[in-house]
GUPAMI-97704 format. One record per residue: residue in one letter; x, y, z of N, C-alpha, C, O in turn. Coordinates in steps of 0.2 Angstrom, whole numbers, padded with zeros to 4 digits, always signed. Each point is the difference from the previous one (the first is absolute). Layout:
# GUPAMI-97704
AXYZXYZXYZXYZ ...
//
This chain:
# GUPAMI-97704
M-0065+0011+0105-0004-0007+0002-0003-0003-0008-0001+0003-0005 L-0001-0011+0008+0000-0005-0007-0007-0003+0002+0000-0004+0005 V-0005+0005-0009-0006-0005+0000+0001-0009-0002+0001+0001-0006 V-0001-0006+0006+0002-0005-0002-0007-0004-0001-0003-0003+0004 M+0000+0004-0012-0003-0004+0001+0000-0007-0001+0005-0004-0001 Q-0012+0001+0003+0000-0009-0001+0001-0003-0008+0001+0005-0004 A-0001-0008+0003+0004-0004-0004-0008-0001-0005+0001-0001-0005 H-0005+0002+0007-0008+0000-0003-0003+0006-0001-0005+0001-0004 A+0009+0004+0008-0006+0007-0004+0001+0002-0006+0005+0000-0004 T-0010+0001+0004-0003+0001-0009+0004+0008-0001+0003+0004+0005 A-0005-0002-0012+0001+0006-0002-0003+0005+0004+0003+0004+0002 E-0010-0005-0002-0004+0003+0006+0002+0003+0007+0000+0005+0002 D+0002-0010+0000+0003-0001+0006+0007+0007+0001+0000+0004+0004 V+0004-0006-0010+0005+0004+0001+0000+0008-0002+0005+0003+0002 R-0010-0001-0005-0002+0004-0003-0006+0005+0007-0001+0006+0001 A-0002-0011+0002-0004+0005+0008+0005+0000+0002+0002+0006-0001 V+0003-0009+0003+0007+0001+0006+0003+0007-0004+0000+0005+0004 C+0003-0004-0008+0002+0005-0003-0005+0007+0002+0002+0006+0002 E-0009-0009-0005-0004+0009+0001+0000+0001+0007-0001+0006+0002 K+0002-0010+0003-0001+0002+0007+0003+0003+0002-0002+0005+0004 I+0011-0010-0008+0007+0005+0002-0002+0008-0002-0001+0004+0005 E+0000-0003-0010+0001+0006-0005-0006+0004+0006+0003+0003+0004 S-0009-0003-0004-0003+0000+0006+0001+0005+0007-0003+0004+0003 L+0008-0009-0002+0004+0002+0005+0005+0005+0002+0002+0002+0005 G-0002+0001-0011+0003+0004-0003+0009-0003-0001+0004+0004-0003 Y-0003-0007+0004+0004-0005-0005+0001-0003-0009-0004-0002-0004 R+0012+0001+0004+0000-0004-0007+0001-0006+0001+0003-0003+0004 A-0007-0001-0009-0001-0008-0002+0004+0000-0005+0001+0004-0005 H+0004-0010+0006+0003-0003-0003+0001-0008-0003+0005-0004+0001 P-0010+0004-0005-0001-0012-0001+0006+0000-0004+0001+0003-0004 L+0003-0010+0007+0004-0001-0004+0000-0008+0001+0001-0003+0005 P-0004+0000-0012-0004-0008+0001+0007-0005-0002+0004+0001-0004 G-0004-0005+0009+0004-0005+0000-0001-0006-0004-0005-0001-0003 A+0010-0005+0003-0002-0006-0002-0006-0004+0003-0005-0003-0003 E+0008+0005+0012-0005-0002+0004-0004+0004+0006-0002-0002+0005 R+0001+0006-0008-0002+0006+0005+0001+0007-0003+0004+0002-0004 T-0011+0001+0006+0001+0009-0002+0002+0003+0007-0002-0003+0005 A+0006+0008-0006+0003+0003+0007-0002+0009-0003+0002+0003-0005 I-0005+0000+0010-0001+0006-0002+0003+0004+0005-0002+0000+0006 G+0008+0005-0008+0003+0004+0003-0005+0006+0001-0003+0003-0005 I+0003+0001+0012+0000+0006+0002+0004+0005+0002+0003+0000+0005 T-0001+0005-0010+0000+0006+0003+0000+0007+0001-0006+0001-0004 G+0007+0004+0005-0001+0007+0003-0004-0001+0005-0006+0003+0001 N+0008-0008+0004-0002-0001+0007+0003+0003+0005+0005-0004+0002 K-0004+0011+0002+0004+0001+0003+0003-0002+0009+0004+0002+0003 G-0010-0009-0003+0002-0004+0005-0004-0006+0001-0003-0001-0006 E+0001-0003+0011-0001-0006+0000-0009+0001-0004-0004+0005+0001 I+0001-0010-0004-0005-0001-0002-0004-0006+0003+0001-0006-0002 E-0007+0008+0007-0007-0003+0001-0001-0003-0004-0002+0001-0005 P+0005-0010+0008-0001-0005-0003-0005-0002-0001-0002-0003-0005 G-0004+0003+0010-0008-0002-0001-0003+0004-0007-0006-0002-0001 A+0008+0006-0004-0003+0005-0002+0002-0006-0006-0005+0000-0004 L+0009-0004+0002+0004-0006-0006-0004-0006+0002-0004-0003-0003 E+0008+0001+0010+0001-0007+0001-0006-0006-0002+0000-0006-0002 E-0006+0010+0004-0006-0004-0001-0004+0001-0006-0006-0002-0001 M+0010+0005-0004-0005-0001-0007+0002-0007-0003+0005-0003+0002 P-0010+0003-0008+0002-0006-0003+0006-0001-0003+0004+0005-0001 G-0001-0012+0000+0006-0001-0004+0004+0004+0004+0004+0001-0004 V-0001+0002+0010+0005+0002+0003+0000-0008+0004-0004-0004+0002 R+0012+0005-0003+0004-0006+0004+0003+0004+0008-0001-0001+0006 E+0006+0006-0010+0003+0003+0009+0000+0006-0005-0002+0001-0005 L+0006+0005+0014+0005+0005-0002+0006-0002+0004+0001-0003+0005 I+0003+0008-0011+0008+0000+0002+0002+0006+0001-0001+0004-0004 R+0005-0002+0010+0003+0008+0000+0007-0002-0004+0004-0004+0002 V-0003+0006-0006+0006+0002-0005+0006+0003+0004-0001+0006+0000 T+0007-0008+0002+0004+0002+0004+0006+0008-0005+0002+0005+0002 K-0002-0009-0007+0005+0001-0005-0003+0007-0003-0005+0000-0002 P+0010+0007+0002-0001+0004-0004-0004+0001-0006-0004+0004-0001 Y+0007-0009-0003-0003-0001-0007-0005-0005+0002+0002-0004+0005 K-0008+0005-0007-0006-0003+0000-0001-0004-0005+0000-0006+0002 L-0002+0008-0009-0002-0005-0006+0005-0004-0002-0001-0005-0003 V+0007+0009+0004+0007-0003-0003+0002-0008+0003+0002-0005-0004 S-0003+0005+0010+0001-0006+0004-0003-0007-0002-0006-0001-0002 R+0009-0004+0004-0003-0008+0001-0007-0001+0005-0004-0005+0001 D+0005+0011+0001-0006-0001+0007-0007+0000-0003-0005-0003+0002 I+0007+0009-0007-0008+0000-0004+0000-0004-0005-0006+0001-0003 K+0011-0006-0001-0002-0002-0002+0005-0005-0003+0004+0002-0003 E-0003-0009+0004+0004-0003+0000+0003-0003-0005+0006-0002+0000 D-0009+0003-0005+0001-0006-0009+0003+0006-0002-0002+0006+0002 N+0008-0008-0006+0004+0006-0003-0005+0002-0006-0004-0004-0003 T+0004+0010+0002-0004+0006-0006+0003-0003-0005+0006-0001+0000 V-0011+0000-0006+0004-0001-0006-0005+0004-0005-0006+0000-0001 I+0010+0004-0001-0002+0007-0006-0001-0002-0007+0005+0000-0003 S-0011-0003-0001+0001-0004-0006-0004+0007-0005-0002+0005+0002 F+0003-0007-0008-0002+0004-0007-0005-0005-0006+0002-0004-0003 P-0009+0006+0004-0002-0003-0004+0003-0003-0008+0003+0004-0004 G-0003-0008+0002+0000-0001-0008+0009-0003+0001+0003+0000-0006 T+0001-0002+0012+0006-0001+0002+0002-0005+0003-0003-0002+0005 D+0008-0001-0006+0003-0005+0007+0005+0006+0005+0002-0002+0005 A+0000+0008-0006+0004+0003+0005-0004+0002+0005-0006+0002+0000 T+0008-0001+0005-0001+0001+0007+0006+0001+0005+0006-0003-0001 F-0007+0009+0005+0004-0001+0005-0003-0002+0007-0005+0003+0002 G+0009-0007+0000-0002-0005+0007-0003-0007-0004-0002-0001-0005 G+0002-0004+0010+0000-0008-0004+0006-0003+0000+0005+0001+0002 P-0009-0006-0008+0007-0003-0002+0006+0003-0005+0006-0001+0000 G-0008+0004-0004+0002+0003-0004+0003+0004+0000-0002+0005+0003 L+0008-0004-0006+0006+0007+0002-0002+0005-0006+0000-0002-0006 A-0002+0008+0008-0001+0006-0003+0007+0001-0003+0005-0001+0004 I-0003+0004-0010+0006+0001-0004-0002+0007-0003-0005+0001-0003 V+0009+0005+0005-0001+0006+0000+0005+0003-0004+0006+0001+0002 A-0009-0001-0011+0006+0005-0001+0003+0004-0007-0003-0001-0005 G+0006+0005+0005+0002+0004-0004+0004+0006+0001+0004-0001+0004 P-0004+0008-0007+0004+0003+0001-0001+0005+0005-0005+0001+0002 C+0010+0004+0002-0001+0002+0004-0004+0006-0001-0004+0003+0004 A+0006-0001-0009-0006+0006-0005+0001-0001-0007+0004-0002-0004 I-0011+0004+0005-0002+0001-0009+0002+0005-0005-0003+0005+0000 E+0009-0008-0004+0003+0007-0004-0004+0002-0006+0001+0005-0002 S-0005-0010-0001-0002+0001-0007-0003-0008-0002+0001-0006+0001 R-0005+0008-0005-0005-0006-0002+0004-0006-0004-0002-0006+0001 E+0008+0007-0005+0005-0006-0003+0002-0002+0008-0002-0006+0001 Q+0006+0008+0004+0002-0003+0006-0004-0004+0005+0002-0004+0004 A-0008+0007-0005-0005-0003+0006-0002-0006-0004+0000-0005+0003 F-0002+0005-0008-0001-0006-0004+0005-0006-0001-0001-0006+0001 A+0006+0009-0003+0007-0005-0001-0001-0003+0008-0001-0006+0001 V+0003+0011+0003+0000-0005+0007-0007-0006+0000+0001-0006-0001 A-0006+0008+0001-0006-0002+0003+0000-0009-0005-0002-0006+0002 E+0003+0008-0011+0002-0005-0002+0002-0004+0004-0003-0005+0002 R+0008+0006+0001+0006-0004+0002-0002-0005+0006+0001-0006+0000 V-0004+0011+0005-0002-0003+0005-0006-0004+0000-0001-0005+0004 H-0003+0007-0009-0005-0004+0000+0002-0006-0005-0005-0003-0002 R+0009+0001+0001+0001-0007-0006+0005-0004+0007+0000-0006+0000 S+0003+0009+0005+0002-0004+0006-0005-0002+0006+0000-0005+0004 G-0006+0009-0005-0004-0004+0005-0003+0005+0005-0004-0002+0004 A+0006+0007-0006-0001+0005+0007-0007+0000+0000-0002-0005-0003 Q-0003+0007+0005-0008+0003+0002+0000+0007+0002-0006+0001+0001 F+0011+0005+0001-0003+0005+0000+0005+0004-0002+0006-0003+0001 F-0006+0010-0003+0004+0004-0005+0002+0007+0005-0004+0004+0003 R+0009-0004-0003+0001+0005+0006+0004+0006-0005+0002-0001-0006 G-0002+0007+0008+0003+0008-0004-0004+0003+0001-0006-0002+0000 G+0011+0010+0003-0003+0003+0003-0001+0006-0005+0003+0001-0005 A-0008+0003+0007-0004+0005-0004+0004+0007+0005+0004+0004-0002 Y-0007-0005+0008+0001+0008+0003+0008-0006+0004-0001-0005+0002 K+0006+0010-0001+0006+0000+0003+0003+0005+0006+0002+0006-0001 P-0003-0009+0006+0003+0007+0006+0006-0003+0001+0001-0005+0003 R+0005+0008-0005+0008+0003-0001+0002+0002+0005-0004+0003+0003 T+0009-0006-0001+0003+0005+0004+0003+0006+0000+0000+0004+0005 S+0005-0004-0014-0001+0008-0002-0006+0001-0003-0003-0004-0003 P+0001+0012+0002-0004+0003-0003-0002+0001-0008-0005+0001-0004 Y+0012-0003+0004+0005+0000-0007-0001-0008-0004+0000-0002-0006 S-0001-0001+0008+0001-0008-0003-0010-0001-0003-0005+0003+0002 F+0007-0008-0006-0006-0002-0004-0006+0000+0006+0000-0003+0006 Q-0005+0006-0010-0005-0002+0006-0008-0003-0002-0005+0000+0004 G+0006-0004-0010-0004-0002-0002-0004+0002-0007+0000+0006-0002 L-0004-0011+0000-0005+0005-0005-0007-0001+0002-0005+0001-0004 E+0005-0002+0009-0009+0000+0003-0004-0002-0005+0002-0005-0004 E-0007+0008+0004-0005-0003-0005+0002-0003-0003-0001-0006+0002 E+0003+0007-0009+0005-0001-0007+0002-0009+0004-0003-0005-0001 A+0006+0006+0004+0004-0007+0002-0007-0005+0003+0000-0005-0002 L-0005+0008+0008-0007-0005+0001-0003-0003-0006-0002-0006+0001 R+0000+0008-0009-0001+0001-0004+0003-0004-0004-0004-0003-0005 I+0010+0002+0005+0003-0008-0003+0003-0004+0002+0004-0003-0003 M-0006+0003+0012+0002-0005+0005-0011-0004-0002-0001-0006-0001 A-0003+0010+0000-0007-0001-0003+0001-0006-0005-0002-0006+0000 E+0006+0009-0006+0000-0005-0007+0006-0006+0002+0000-0004-0004 I+0003+0005+0009+0003-0006+0001-0004-0006+0002+0002-0005-0002 R-0008+0006+0008-0003-0002+0002-0006-0006-0006-0001-0006+0001 E+0000+0011-0005-0003-0002-0006+0004-0004-0003-0004-0004-0003 Q+0010+0003+0001+0002-0002-0006+0002-0007+0005-0001-0006-0001 F+0004+0008+0007+0003-0008+0004-0002-0002+0005+0003-0005+0002 G-0009+0007+0001-0004+0000+0005+0004-0003+0006+0000-0005+0003 L+0003+0011-0003+0005+0001+0008-0006+0004+0003-0004+0003-0003 K+0004-0003+0010-0002+0007+0002+0006+0003+0003+0005-0003+0002 I-0010+0010-0002+0006+0005+0002+0001+0004+0007-0004+0002+0004 V+0012-0003-0003+0000+0003+0008+0004+0005-0002+0004+0000-0005 T-0007+0007+0009+0004+0006-0002-0001+0004+0007-0005-0001+0004 E+0010+0006-0003-0002+0002+0006-0003+0009+0000+0002+0004-0004 A-0005-0003+0009-0003+0004+0002+0006+0006+0005+0004-0002+0004 I-0005+0007-0006+0005+0003+0006-0004+0007+0003+0003+0003+0005 D-0008-0001-0007-0006+0006+0005-0006-0003-0003-0001-0004-0005 N-0004+0009+0008-0007-0002-0001-0002+0000-0006-0003-0004-0002 E+0007+0009-0003-0005+0002-0008+0003-0005-0003-0003-0004-0003 S+0010+0002+0003+0003-0007-0005-0003-0006+0002-0002-0004-0004 L+0000+0004+0011-0005-0007+0004-0007-0001-0006-0003-0005-0002 E+0001+0012+0002-0007-0002-0005+0000-0002-0007-0005-0002-0003 L+0012+0003+0000+0002-0002-0007+0000-0007+0001-0003-0005-0003 V+0008+0005+0007+0004-0009+0003-0006-0005-0001+0000-0005-0003 D-0005+0007+0006-0008-0002+0002-0003-0003-0006-0003-0005-0001 E+0003+0011-0002-0004-0001-0007+0005-0005-0005-0003-0004-0004 Y+0008+0004+0003+0004-0004-0005+0002-0006+0001+0000-0005-0003 A+0003+0004+0011+0004-0005+0001-0003-0007+0006-0005+0002+0002 D+0007-0006-0001-0006-0006+0003+0004-0002+0007-0002-0005+0004 V+0008+0009-0003+0003+0001+0008+0003+0007+0000+0004+0001-0004 I-0006+0003+0009+0004+0004+0002+0005+0000+0007-0001+0000+0007 Q+0007+0002-0011+0005+0001+0004+0003+0006+0006+0000+0006-0002 I+0001-0009+0007+0001+0006+0004+0006+0001+0002+0001-0002+0006 G+0005+0005-0009+0007+0000+0001+0003+0000+0007-0004+0002+0004 A+0009-0004-0002+0004+0000+0006+0001+0007+0001+0000+0001+0006 R+0000+0006-0009+0001+0005+0001-0007+0004+0003+0000+0006+0003 N-0005-0009-0004-0008+0001+0001-0003-0004+0005-0005+0002+0001 M+0007-0008+0002-0002-0005+0005-0003+0004+0007-0004-0003+0004 Q+0006+0008-0003-0001+0005+0007-0006+0007-0003-0001+0005+0004 N-0001-0006-0011-0004+0006-0003-0005-0004+0001-0001-0004-0004 F-0003+0007+0011-0006-0003+0002-0006+0004-0005-0005-0004-0002 S+0004+0009+0001-0004+0003-0005-0001-0005-0005-0006-0004+0000 L+0012+0003-0004+0001-0004-0006-0004-0008+0003-0005-0002-0002 L+0008+0000+0005-0002-0007+0003-0007+0000+0001-0003-0004-0004 K-0001+0008+0008-0007+0000+0000-0005+0001-0006-0006-0001-0001 H+0011+0004-0004-0003+0001-0006+0001-0005-0005-0002+0000-0006 A+0006-0007+0010+0001-0005-0005-0006-0004+0001-0003-0003-0005 G+0002+0003+0012-0005-0004+0005-0007+0002-0004-0004-0004+0001 R+0003+0009-0004-0005+0003-0004-0001-0004-0005-0005-0002-0002 A+0010+0001-0002+0002-0002-0007-0004-0007+0001-0001-0002+0006 R-0002-0004-0011-0001-0007+0000+0003-0002-0004-0003-0004-0003 K+0011+0006+0001+0004-0005-0003+0006-0001+0006+0001+0004+0004 P+0002-0011-0007+0007-0003+0006+0004+0005+0003+0003+0004-0004 V-0002-0004+0008+0005+0005+0001+0008-0003+0003+0000-0004+0004 L+0006+0005-0007+0005-0002+0000+0004+0004+0006-0002+0006-0001 L+0005-0007+0005+0002+0004+0005+0007+0002+0003+0000-0002+0006 K+0003+0003-0007+0009-0001+0000+0001+0002+0006-0004+0004+0003 R+0011-0008+0001+0000+0002+0009+0005+0006-0004+0003+0000-0005 G-0003+0006+0011+0004+0005+0001+0008-0002+0001+0003-0004+0002 M-0001+0010-0006+0008-0002+0002+0004-0002+0008+0005-0004+0002 S-0009+0007+0001+0003-0004+0007-0006+0000+0004+0000+0004+0004 A-0005-0007-0005-0007-0001+0002+0001-0006+0005+0004-0005-0001 T-0009+0006+0008+0001-0007+0004-0007-0005-0003-0004+0001-0004 L+0006-0008+0006-0007-0004-0002-0007+0002+0003-0005-0001-0002 E+0006+0005+0006-0006+0003+0001-0003+0005-0001-0006+0001-0001 E+0012+0005-0001-0003+0004-0004-0001-0001-0006-0005+0003-0002 F+0008-0008-0002-0002-0004-0007-0008-0003+0002-0005+0004-0002 L+0005-0007+0004-0008-0001+0001-0005+0004+0000-0005+0001-0005 M+0006+0002+0012-0002+0007+0001-0003+0005-0006-0005+0004+0001 A+0009-0004-0007+0000+0005-0006-0007-0007-0003-0005+0003-0001 A+0006-0008+0000-0005-0005-0005-0006+0001+0004-0005+0002-0003 E+0004-0002+0011-0005+0002+0003-0004+0008-0002-0006+0000+0001 Y+0009+0004-0002-0003+0004-0004-0004+0001-0006-0005+0004-0001 V+0008-0009-0002-0004-0001-0008-0005-0004+0002-0006+0002-0002 M+0007-0008+0006-0006-0005+0002-0004+0004+0002-0005+0001-0004 S+0005+0005+0010-0005+0003+0006-0006+0003-0006-0006+0001+0000 E+0010+0001-0006-0005+0004-0004-0004-0005-0005-0003+0003-0005 G+0003-0009+0006-0004-0004-0002+0001-0004-0006-0005-0003-0002 N+0013+0002-0001+0003-0003-0005+0003-0005+0004+0004+0002+0004 Y-0006-0008-0005+0004-0007+0003+0005-0001-0005+0002-0006+0001 Q+0000+0009-0005+0003-0004-0005+0008+0003+0001+0004+0004-0003 V-0002-0008+0009+0007+0005-0001+0006-0006+0000+0000-0006+0003 I+0005+0009-0010+0007-0006+0001+0006+0005+0003+0003+0004-0003 L-0002-0008+0008+0009+0003+0004+0007-0002-0005+0001-0006-0002 C+0001+0011+0001+0008-0001-0003+0007+0003+0005+0001+0005+0004 E+0002-0011-0005+0007+0002+0004+0003+0000-0006+0000-0004-0004 R+0005+0014+0007+0006+0001-0009+0004+0001+0005+0004+0002-0004 G-0001-0003+0010+0005+0004+0002+0001+0005+0004-0002+0005-0003 V+0006-0004+0010+0002+0004+0004+0003+0004-0001+0003-0001-0006 R-0002+0006+0009+0008+0006-0001+0005-0006+0008-0003-0002+0005 T+0008+0002-0006+0004-0002+0006+0007+0002-0002+0001+0004-0004 F+0005-0007+0007+0006+0004-0001+0003-0002-0005+0005+0003-0002 A-0006-0009-0002+0002-0005-0004-0001+0005-0006-0004+0004-0002 D+0012-0005-0001+0002+0003-0006+0002-0004-0008+0002+0002-0005 H-0004-0009+0007+0000-0005-0006-0006+0001-0004+0000-0001-0006 T-0005+0005+0009-0006-0004-0004-0004+0008+0000+0003+0004+0004 R-0009-0003-0008-0002+0007+0001-0004-0001+0005+0002+0003+0005 N-0006-0006-0003-0006-0002+0007+0004-0006+0003+0005-0003-0003 T-0009-0001+0009+0001-0004+0003-0006-0006+0000-0003+0001+0005 L+0000-0006-0009-0002-0002-0001-0002-0005+0006+0003-0006+0000 D-0009+0007+0004-0003-0002+0006-0003-0008-0001-0007-0001+0000 L+0011-0004-0002-0006-0005-0001-0002-0003+0006-0004-0004+0001 S+0006+0007+0004-0004-0004+0007-0007+0003+0002-0003-0002+0005 L+0002+0008-0009-0005+0003-0001-0006-0006-0001-0004-0001+0005 I+0004-0003-0011-0004-0005-0004-0005-0004+0006-0006+0002+0000 P+0010-0008+0006-0003-0001+0003-0003+0003+0005-0005-0001+0003 A+0011+0006-0002-0005+0006+0007-0007+0001-0002-0004-0003+0003 V+0003+0007-0009-0007+0002-0002-0005-0007-0001-0006-0001+0001 Q+0010-0003-0003-0007-0008-0001-0002-0002+0005-0005-0001+0000 R+0009+0001+0006-0001+0000+0008-0005+0003+0002-0004-0003+0003 L+0002+0010-0004-0003+0005+0003-0005+0002-0005-0005+0002+0002 S+0005-0004-0009-0004+0005-0003-0002-0007-0006+0003-0004-0003 H-0011+0006+0001-0004-0004-0007+0003+0002-0007+0000-0004-0004 L+0002+0010+0004+0002+0002-0006+0006-0003-0003+0004-0003+0003 P-0003+0003-0011+0004-0002-0003+0006+0005+0000-0001+0006+0002 I+0007-0007-0003+0007+0004+0001+0005-0003-0007+0002-0006+0001 L+0000+0010-0006+0007-0001-0004+0005+0002+0003+0000+0000+0006 V+0005+0001-0010+0006+0001+0000+0002+0004-0007+0000-0002-0006 D+0003+0010+0007+0002+0003-0006+0008-0002+0002+0000+0000+0006 P+0005-0002-0008+0007-0001+0000+0004+0003-0005+0006+0000+0000 S-0010+0004-0006+0003+0004-0002+0002+0008+0001+0004+0003-0002 H-0009-0002+0007+0000+0006+0005+0003-0002+0005+0005+0004+0001 G-0005-0008+0001+0001-0005+0006+0009+0000+0001+0002+0003+0005 T+0002-0006-0010+0007+0002-0001+0002+0003-0004+0006+0001+0001 G-0010+0002-0008+0004+0006-0001+0006-0005-0007+0004+0003-0005 K-0004-0006+0006+0005-0004-0004-0001-0006-0007-0004-0005+0002 R+0006+0005-0007-0004-0003-0004+0003-0007+0001-0003-0004-0003 N+0008+0003+0006+0004-0008+0003-0003-0003+0003+0000-0006-0001 K-0005+0010+0008-0002-0004+0004-0008+0001+0000-0003+0001+0006 V+0000-0001-0013-0008+0001+0000-0002-0007+0002-0003-0002+0004 T+0008-0003-0010-0003-0005+0000+0002-0006+0006-0004-0004+0002 P+0010+0004+0000+0001-0003+0007-0006+0002+0008-0003-0005+0003 L+0003+0010-0003-0006+0004+0004-0008-0003-0002-0004-0002+0004 S+0004+0002-0010-0007-0002-0002-0001-0010+0002-0004-0002+0003 R+0008+0000-0004+0002-0007+0003+0000+0000+0007-0002-0006+0002 A+0003+0009+0002-0001+0000+0008-0006+0003+0001-0003-0002+0005 S+0001+0006-0009-0007+0002+0004-0005-0004-0004-0005-0001+0004 V+0005-0002-0008-0006-0006-0003+0002-0006+0006-0005-0003+0003 A+0012+0002-0001+0001-0006+0004-0002+0002+0007-0003-0005+0003 V+0003+0013+0001-0002+0000+0006-0006+0002+0002-0001+0002+0005 G-0005-0004-0011-0007+0003-0002-0004+0006-0002-0006+0002+0001 A+0010+0001-0005-0003+0006-0001-0007-0003-0006+0000-0005-0004 D-0005+0008+0004-0005-0002-0005+0001+0003-0008-0004-0001-0004 G+0012+0005+0003-0003+0000-0007+0008+0007+0000+0002+0002+0005 L+0000-0001-0010+0006+0004-0003-0003+0006-0003-0005+0001-0003 L+0010+0004+0004-0001+0008-0003+0006+0001-0005+0005+0003+0003 I-0003-0005-0011+0006+0001-0001+0001+0004-0006-0003+0000-0006 E+0008+0004+0008+0000+0005-0007+0006-0003-0005+0005-0001+0001 V-0010+0001-0010+0005-0003-0003+0000+0007-0006-0003+0005+0002 H+0005-0005-0007+0003+0005-0003+0004-0002-0006+0005-0002+0001 C-0007+0003-0008+0004-0002-0005+0006+0003-0002+0002-0003-0005 D+0001+0009+0008+0005+0002+0001+0001+0005+0004-0001+0006+0000 P+0003-0010+0005+0000+0003+0008+0005+0005+0000+0000+0004+0005 D+0005-0003-0009+0006+0005+0002-0003+0009-0006+0002+0005+0000 K-0007-0008-0002-0004+0007-0002-0005+0001+0003-0003+0005-0002 A+0000-0009+0007-0006+0002+0002+0002+0007+0004+0006+0002+0001 L-0012+0003+0001-0003+0003+0004+0002+0001+0007+0004+0004+0003 S-0008-0011-0002+0000+0002+0007+0004-0009+0002-0003-0005-0003 D+0007+0004+0008+0000-0006+0003+0003-0004-0006-0005-0003-0003 G+0012+0002+0001-0001-0002-0006+0004-0005+0006-0001-0006+0000 M+0007+0008+0005+0004-0005+0000-0004-0005+0004+0004-0006+0000 Q-0010+0005+0003-0003-0006+0003-0004-0003-0005-0004-0004+0002 S+0004+0005-0007-0007-0004-0005+0006-0005-0004+0006+0000-0002 L-0010-0005+0003+0001-0007-0005+0001+0001-0008-0004+0004-0002 Y+0008-0005-0002-0001-0002-0005-0004-0006-0003+0003-0005+0002 P-0009+0004-0006-0006-0003-0003+0003-0007+0002-0003-0004+0003 D+0009+0002-0006+0003-0007+0000+0001-0001+0008-0003-0004+0002 Q+0006+0007+0001+0001+0001+0010-0008-0001+0003-0002-0004+0005 F-0002+0007-0009-0006-0003+0003-0003-0008-0002-0004-0003+0004 D+0005+0002-0010-0001-0008-0001+0000-0004+0002-0004-0004+0000 E+0011+0004+0003+0005-0003+0004-0002+0000+0009-0002-0005+0003 L+0002+0011-0002-0004+0001+0008-0009-0004-0001-0003-0001+0005 M+0001+0000-0010-0007-0002+0000+0001-0008+0000-0004-0004+0003 T+0008+0003-0006+0002-0007-0001+0003-0003+0006-0002-0006+0000 Q+0005+0009+0004+0003-0002+0009-0007+0001+0004-0003-0006+0002 V-0001+0012-0001-0004+0001+0005-0006-0006-0003-0003-0003+0005 R+0002+0000-0009-0006-0008+0000+0003-0004+0001-0003-0005+0001 Q+0011+0004+0001+0004-0005+0003-0003+0001+0006-0004-0004+0002 I+0006+0008+0000+0000+0002+0006-0007+0001+0004-0001-0002+0006 A-0004+0005-0009-0007-0001+0001-0001-0007+0003-0002-0002+0006 A+0002-0004-0013-0002-0007+0002+0003-0001+0007-0002-0005+0003 V+0007+0007-0002+0001-0004+0008+0000+0004+0003+0004-0001+0004 V-0008+0006-0002-0006+0004+0005-0006+0000-0001-0004+0004+0003 G+0003-0010-0008-0007-0001+0000-0005+0005-0002-0006+0000+0001 R+0010+0005-0006-0004+0005-0004+0002+0000-0007+0005-0001-0002 T-0011+0002-0002+0001+0002-0008+0000+0006-0002-0002+0005+0003 V+0003-0005-0010+0003+0006-0001-0004+0001-0008+0003+0000-0005 P-0012+0001+0006-0003+0000-0004+0001+0006-0004+0001+0005+0002 A-0001-0006-0010+0002+0006-0006-0005-0001-0004-0003-0005+0000 I+0001+0011-0006-0001+0002-0004+0003+0001-0007-0004+0002-0004 G+0010-0004+0004+0004+0002-0005+0001-0009-0004-0004-0005+0000 E+0010+0004-0002+0002-0005-0003-0001-0006+0006-0003-0005-0001 H+0006+0007+0007+0001-0005+0006-0006-0003+0002+0000-0005+0004 A-0007+0007-0007-0006+0001+0004+0001-0009+0004+0000-0001+0006 E+0001-0003-0010-0003-0007+0003+0006-0003+0005-0001-0006+0002 V+0007+0009-0001+0005-0002+0003+0000+0000+0008+0003-0004+0004 G-0009+0013+0000-0001-0002+0007-0005-0004-0001-0004+0001+0005 A+0001-0006-0008-0004-0004+0002+0002-0009+0001-0004-0005+0001 T+0008+0006-0002+0003-0006+0001+0003-0001+0006+0000-0006+0000 S+0001+0008+0005+0001-0001+0006-0005+0003+0004-0003+0006+0001 K+0001-0014+0005-0009+0004+0003+0007+0004+0007+0006-0001+0000 P-0012+0006+0003+0003+0002+0007-0002-0003+0006-0005-0002+0001 D+0011+0003+0002+0001-0006+0007-0005+0005+0005+0002+0005+0003 T-0008-0007-0002-0006+0004+0003+0004+0000+0008+0002+0005+0003 G-0001-0010+0000+0004+0000+0007+0005+0002-0001+0003+0000+0005 L+0002+0005-0011+0006+0005+0003-0004+0006+0002+0001+0004+0006 R-0006-0002-0012-0004+0008+0001-0005+0000+0007-0001+0004+0004 A-0001-0011-0004-0005+0002+0006+0005+0001+0007-0003+0001+0005 A+0009-0002-0004+0004-0001+0003+0004+0008+0004+0002+0002+0005 R-0003+0001-0011+0002+0005-0002-0002+0007+0005+0002+0005-0001 
//
């Protein structure tokens, strides 16, 4: 059920409706929009008696939400969700593309700082690096854990890059929540419902990757788990699915981008590094991702990929990342997007104005 508030409804009106919903034994989820506030109701087993709510001050109408995912749906929030960070132009959603770049894993302080310096110089706003690495083999490098988190905190302090890193279980989530700016839930954990609930009780944005064989509905329902716990700052990420193809590590499903944007208000990124597993395919698929309307990219970058402890074959060299950023800026301008940056290219994205018509049509 969805309670749509009138445009002139006050904050007190919204609060009173939320309190009434809670008094009925349900959970209220207020989601402000550009023109209205909508309040989602979860926890109800059947129909809600409308008379208890529809006559309250500021209420415009009650709408039944038929999709299994409620809070994720555009039915509850027509406007695109934009997740911002105080003190920077970096966002997920909105006209600016989010560029998240860094090594697959933090291997040492020297390695991490060398990559951070280059991606910062190229104009990335977010630094990604694995502190906890869920690997197929138990004998593979598993990550530096909290030491890596401390290194990334130093990188944020020196370069101003916001930190994105993965939590693999409830224990690591607590540390990631403490150190990082964005909590990543990886493909292997997309349906780890206990972990999703814990991420929903954190108050940091959550970047949720699509599972290796997940359908669109399963993906959106995983996001619903996070939002149902009260964390509405969710970013989706397409990272390729497993198919019969053997020319790439995974099959990057770019058709998912417009499909998600039709059904959901959440921003969606693309990870062409994991999506292809091939360095020579990362830049072409990055171009395609921007062209199809993605809200940003996750790119793996390493100064010496041949010696990387994790996923070196899909990591770009820094010079290749420089060229990718040049091409992304060119395509972004064509589709009415910008590339806000905090490095040397901080002014580049400001020269092209977003085409609000294109964004509204999504």
